[in-house]
C-alpha positions in Angstrom: -21.6 31.9 13.0 -23.8 31.7 10.0 -25.2 28.4 10.2 -28.5 26.9 11.3 -29.3 23.4 12.8 -32.1 21.5 11.7 -33.2 18.2 13.3 -35.1 16.4 10.4 -35.8 12.5 11.8 -36.2 10.7 8.6 -35.7 7.1 9.6 -37.9 5.4 6.9 -35.4 7.1 4.2 -32.2 5.7 6.5 -33.5 2.3 6.6 -34.5 2.1 2.8 -30.7 3.4 2.0 -29.7 0.1 4.5 -30.8 -1.8 1.3 -30.2 -0.1 -2.0 -26.7 0.5 -0.9 -25.6 -2.9 -1.2 -23.9 -4.2 -3.9 -25.4 -7.7 -5.3 -23.2 -11.0 -6.0 -23.6 -10.5 -9.6 -21.9 -7.5 -9.4 -18.9 -9.6 -8.2 -16.0 -12.3 -9.8 -14.9 -15.3 -8.5 -12.2 -14.8 -6.1 -9.9 -16.9 -3.6 -11.3 -16.1 -0.1 -8.9 -14.7 2.2 -7.8 -16.8 5.3 -10.2 -15.6 8.0 -8.9 -13.1 10.5 -8.9 -14.1 13.9 -9.0 -12.4 17.7 -6.2 -14.5 18.6 -4.1 -12.4 16.8 -6.2 -9.4 15.5 -6.7 -6.0 17.3 -10.5 -5.5 18.0 -11.8 -7.8 15.4 -15.4 -7.8 17.0 -17.9 -5.3 17.4 -17.1 -3.0 20.8 -18.8 -3.5 23.6 -21.1 0.2 23.5 -24.5 0.2 22.0 -24.9 2.2 19.1 -27.7 4.6 18.0 -28.0 6.4 14.8 -29.6 10.1 14.0 -30.8 9.5 10.5 -30.2 13.4 9.6 -29.9 16.7 10.9 -29.3 19.7 8.4 -27.0 22.0 8.8 -27.4 25.4 6.6 -24.3 27.6 5.6 -25.7 31.0 5.0 -22.6 32.1 3.2 -23.2 29.5 0.2 -27.0 29.1 1.0 -26.7 25.4 1.5 -28.1 22.9 3.6 -25.9 19.7 4.5 -27.5 16.7 5.5 -25.7 15.0 8.0 -26.2 11.5 9.8 -24.6 10.7 13.4 -23.8 7.5 14.6 -22.6 7.3 18.1 -22.6 5.4 21.3 -25.4 5.9 23.6 -23.8 6.3 26.4 -20.5 7.5 27.9 -17.9 10.1 26.4 -16.5 12.4 25.3 -15.5 10.4 22.1 -13.4 11.1 19.3 -14.9 12.3 16.2 -14.6 10.7 12.6 -16.0 12.7 9.9 -16.8 10.3 7.0 -17.2 11.5 3.4 -19.1 9.3 0.7 -18.1 8.3 -2.9 -19.3 10.1 -5.9 -23.2 10.1 -5.9 -23.5 8.1 -2.9 -25.2 9.5 0.6 -23.9 10.1 4.2 -27.6 8.4 5.0 -26.3 4.6 4.4 -26.0 2.6 7.4 -22.6 2.0 6.6 -20.8 -1.1 8.7 -17.5 0.5 9.3 -19.5 3.4 10.8 -21.2 1.3 13.3 -18.0 -0.8 14.0 -16.0 2.3 15.2 -18.7 3.5 17.1 -19.3 0.6 18.7 -15.2 0.8 19.8 -16.1 4.4 21.3 -16.3 7.1 18.4 -19.1 9.3 17.0 -19.2 9.1 13.1 -20.6 12.0 11.4 -21.3 11.4 7.7 -22.2 14.6 5.8 -24.2 14.0 2.4 -22.6 16.1 -0.3 -24.0 18.3 -3.2 -23.0 15.2 -5.9 -25.1 12.9 -4.3 -27.9 11.2 -6.4 -30.2 11.3 -3.4 -30.5 14.6 -2.7 -33.5 16.9 -4.0 -31.8 19.9 -5.6 -32.5 21.2 -8.7 -30.6 20.1 -11.9 -29.2 23.4 -12.4 -27.8 23.6 -9.3 -26.2 20.2 -9.5 -24.4 21.0 -12.9 -22.7 24.1 -11.3 -20.8 21.9 -8.9 -18.3 19.9 -11.1 -14.6 19.6 -10.9 -12.6 22.2 -8.6 -16.0 23.5 -7.7 -17.2 20.3 -6.0 -14.0 19.2 -4.7 -13.9 22.7 -2.7 -17.4 22.2 -1.6 -17.1 19.0 -0.2 -14.1 20.5 2.1 -16.3 23.4 3.1 -19.1 20.9 4.2 -16.8 19.1 6.2 -15.4 22.6 7.7 -18.9 23.6 8.5 -19.7 20.4 10.5 -16.6 21.0 12.8 -17.9 24.6 13.0 -21.1 23.8 13.8 -20.4 20.8 16.9 -21.8 23.1 19.7 -25.2 24.1 17.7 -25.2 20.2 17.0 -25.0 19.2 20.6 -27.9 22.1 21.4 -30.4 20.8 19.4 -29.6 17.2 19.9 -29.2 17.1 23.7 -28.9 13.5 24.5 -25.5 13.8 22.5 -24.3 16.4 24.8 -20.9 15.5 26.3 -20.4 12.4 23.9 -18.0 14.6 21.4 -14.7 15.6 22.3 -14.4 18.6 19.8 -10.7 18.5 20.3 -10.0 14.7 19.0 -10.9 14.5 15.4 -10.1 12.1 12.7 -11.1 12.4 8.8 -12.0 9.6 6.4 -13.6 8.9 3.2 -14.2 6.4 0.5 -13.2 6.9 -3.4 -14.1 10.5 -4.0 -14.5 11.0 0.1 -11.2 10.0 0.2 -10.0 12.6 -2.0 -12.1 15.1 -0.1 -10.2 13.8 3.1 -6.9 14.4 1.0 -8.1 18.0 0.2 -9.0 18.7 4.0 -5.7 17.1 5.1 -3.4 19.7 3.0 -3.0 17.8 -0.2 -2.0 20.4 -2.7 -3.9 20.8 -6.4 -3.0 22.2 -9.4 -6.0 23.4 -10.8 -5.2 24.4 -14.0 -1.9 23.9 -16.2 1.0 26.4 -15.0 -0.8 27.2 -11.8 0.8 27.2 -8.6 -0.5 24.5 -6.2 -3.2 25.3 -3.9 -3.7 23.8 -0.4 -7.8 23.7 0.9 -6.7 22.3 4.2 -8.3 22.2 7.8 -5.9 22.1 10.6 -8.2 20.5 12.9 -8.5 16.7 12.1 -5.5 14.7 14.0 -5.5 11.7 11.4 -6.8 10.3 8.1 -8.1 7.4 6.6 -8.4 7.2 2.8 -10.0 4.0 1.7 -9.5 3.9 -2.4 -7.9 7.2 -2.7 -6.4 8.9 -5.6 -2.8 9.1 -7.3 -1.1 11.7 -10.1 -3.2 12.5 -12.9 -6.5 12.7 -11.5 -8.1 15.8 -9.8 -5.1 17.9 -10.2 -3.0 15.5 -8.1 1.0 16.1 -9.7 4.3 15.6 -8.2 4.6 17.7 -5.2 1.0 17.8 -3.9 1.6 15.6 -0.9 5.0 17.3 0.1 3.1 19.0 3.1 0.8 16.4 4.4 2.5 15.5 7.6 -0.3 14.4 9.4 -0.8 10.5 10.2 -2.5 8.9 7.8 -3.5 5.4 6.2 -4.2 4.6 2.8 -6.6 1.3 1.7 -6.3 -0.7 -1.9 -6.8 -3.9 -3.3 -5.8 -6.0 -6.1 -9.3 -5.6 -7.5 -9.4 -2.2 -7.3 -7.5 -0.6 -10.2 -7.4 3.4 -10.8 -8.7 4.9 -13.8 -7.3 4.5 -17.3 -6.0 1.5 -17.0 -4.1 2.5 -13.5 -3.2 -0.4 -11.2 -4.1 -0.4 -7.8 -0.7 0.8 -6.5 -1.9 4.0 -7.8 -4.2 4.5 -4.9 -1.4 4.4 -2.7 0.6 7.0 -4.1 -0.5 9.2 -1.1 1.6 6.9 1.0 4.6 6.6 -1.0 4.9 10.3 -2.1 3.9 12.1 1.0 6.5 12.8 3.8 7.4 9.6 6.1 6.4 9.4 9.7 3.1 7.9 11.1 2.0 6.9 7.2 0.3 3.3 6.5 -0.5 1.5 3.2 -3.0 -1.3 3.9 -3.0 -3.6 0.6 -5.7 -6.3 0.6 -5.5 -9.2 -2.1 -9.0 -9.7 -3.4 -10.3 -6.2 -2.0 -12.4 -4.4 -4.5 -13.3 -0.7 -4.9 -16.4 -1.4 -2.7 -14.9 -3.4 0.0 -13.5 -1.1 2.6 -17.1 0.4 4.1 -18.7 -2.9 4.3 -21.1 -1.9 1.1 -21.9 -5.6 0.9 -24.0 -6.1 3.9 -23.2 -8.2 6.9 -25.0 -11.3 7.3 -25.5 -12.6 3.8 -24.9 -16.3 2.5 -23.7 -16.0 -1.2 -20.1 -17.5 -1.0 -19.1 -14.2 -3.5 -20.4 -12.3 -0.5 -18.8 -14.4 2.1 -15.4 -13.7 0.5 -15.9 -9.9 0.7 -16.7 -10.0 4.2 -13.3 -11.8 4.9 -12.0 -8.7 3.2 -14.0 -6.6 5.6 -12.8 -8.2 8.8 -9.5 -6.9 7.8 -10.2 -3.8 7.2 -11.8 -3.4 10.5 -9.1 -4.7 12.2 -6.4 -2.3 10.4 -8.9 1.0 10.6 -10.0 0.5 14.5 -6.0 0.1 15.1 -5.2 3.3 13.5 -7.7 5.3 15.2 -6.9 4.0 18.9 -3.3 4.7 17.7 -3.9 8.2 16.6 -6.9 9.3 18.1 -6.6 7.6 21.6 -3.1 7.5 21.9 -3.2 4.0 22.5 -0.1 2.2 22.5 -0.9 -1.4 21.8 -2.5 -0.2 18.8 0.1 1.7 17.5 2.2 -1.5 18.0 -0.2 -3.6 16.1 0.2 -1.4 13.0 3.8 -2.6 12.8 3.6 -5.9 14.4 3.3 -7.9 11.1 0.5 -10.2 12.8 -1.7 -8.9 9.8 1.0 -10.2 7.2 1.0 -13.6 8.9 -2.7 -14.1 9.5 -3.5 -13.5 6.0 -0.8 -15.6 4.8 0.9 -12.5 3.4 -2.3 -11.7 0.9 -2.6 -8.5 3.3 -0.1 -6.0 3.3 0.1 -3.4 6.2 3.3 -1.1 5.2 4.6 1.9 7.3 7.3 4.5 6.9 
C-alpha cells in the first residue's frame, strides 16, 4: 500500500481551533426558539456514557498523489470495536476543529475520523498547489482522501496502539457538512456531469454503509443534474433548515434533493425551522449564554437526537433507533417545527 502514517500531536493548534471555529452572535439574526427537546421522548438526547479522547492530528501520506492528509480522531477511550464515521468538513474549514457533534457521537460508541482536505484555509501548502485543486479536481481529491483513510485503518492502529481494537473496520458511516456533504454524496455513488454533454460519472467507494448529509447540494451545482441520484441506494439522511438557503436564491428545500430525487428506501430528511447553514455540526459552541446562541443550541439538540438515531439504526442495527426515525416524536415534541420525513 502506498501510504505512510505519521503521528503529529499538535494539541495547542487543536485547542486554538476550538475557539476560532465558533460562530459569533453578531452573525445571527433574531429567531423564535424551538421548543426544547426532552429526554422524555427524544432518542439519546444527552451525551453517552463513554469517556471521549482525541488524537489531534496524524498524517497519512498518499504516495500516488504525493499528498499528506491530516486526520483528527475522536474516539471512546475504552471498549470496542466501535463503528467508524468519516466526517468531511466544509469548504475552507478544517478537520482539526473540535466539532461538538463528533464528540457526541463518540460518547455513544463511534470512532470519528476527520480529514483535513486540501481546500482548508489552515493547511500550510503553497498557493500554486492550492490553486490547482479547484472544481472537479478538488471534489475528486476529497473523495480520494476518504478512500485513503479507509485503506489505512490497519496502519493507523499500528502507530496508535491505544486505538487497537477500538475500530470496527467493517462498519463505516460517511458524513459531511456543506462541501463535505457533497463529498459524502460522491463517496455514496452520486453521479456527476463534469461538462455539458458528458456522461454521468461516479466516484463512489463501496465501503461506507450509511450517509449523513448536513446542508448538502441539489441540481445545478457541482455537476448534479437529473439522474445524479438514481444509483444512490444506500441509507441516507439529509438535513436542512428554514434559514439555510441554497446558492443563487434557491430555497432550503434544494438542499434536500438527495432525499426527494434518489431511490426510495431507508432515506430520511430532517427539516428544522430556524436552522442555519452552521447549525448542524455544533459550530455555535456549547455552554454559551447569548440568547441567539441558546436558540441555536436548541436546534443542535434536534440534530443530535436525529443523527444518533440514524447511526444506531444503520451502523448498529438498533431496532428502537430505526423505529424512532418514523415515530413522529420529533414532530410532536417540536410542535411540528422539525420534520423528519422518510421514504
